[in-house]
C-alpha positions, 0 to 999 in steps of 0.5 A: 525529489523523490525519484525512487520508491515502492508505494504500497497499499493494504486492505484489511479483512476487519479491523486487526491491523494484522488482517490484510487481506490484498496488497498491492504495490508500484516500484518506481524507480529514477521516476518511472513505474518500473513494476507493479504486484497485486496479490490477495492474501489469507487474513489472519484472523480469518474473518471479514467484517461487514464494514471492511467488506462494504469498502473494498468488496472482498469476503473470505471466498475471495481469499480462502485459497490465497497464499498466506503473508509470508509467501506474498511478502517474499515475492514483495522482497524479491521484485524490490531487491531486483529492482534495486540490487545496489540498495537496501532501504528504499523507502515505502510511501503510501496515503496515511503511511501511519494505517499501512505502516502498522499493518505491515508491523502487525502481519510480521509479528503474527508470523514472528518475522523479523521486522526490518525498520522500513522507512514510510514516507506519507502522501497525506502528509505531504498533501495536506502541506501542499493543497492545505484548504484548497481541496475539499478533503485529502482522501486518496482520490481527491488528491490523485485528481488534484495531481491529474490521476483518475482513480478508477477502482478506488480500494482496490490495492493496486490502484490505490498504490498507483494513485499513490505513486502518482501523488508522490512523484507529484509532491515528494 
């Protein structure tokens, strides 16, 4: 059973994976949610597609004064190393991890940061194995409900990270 991890969720401003405009994390230690963090991020490239705005409700005016990704990531790294001073390879957990891992890799590349080979685990894959065809779909809000978590404010990065953490505690 997975007891130590960081649940993470990104929202993007447009179809470019590097255009992260918000991030939410939940740090789980010994099976308990011990810390959470949310930040808006000034996206790169800095424009919003209509479709993305419709999904998460964020726009350029929300992130005009937001920090850039490297500043936000320093805070996230500090929180992780504070929670796990004895461990250096805490896994990240995401629902549809390919998306969030792709965003993280892309934004590291844009800012020319060295990307550590973070381990990502996927609650979407776990949900498909666990629930099969017993659910109408395996979207985050559906799986969260099946795991007893009432996801309010879907597509808010912190709310989605909290749902992901709950799913991971149940399924991974």
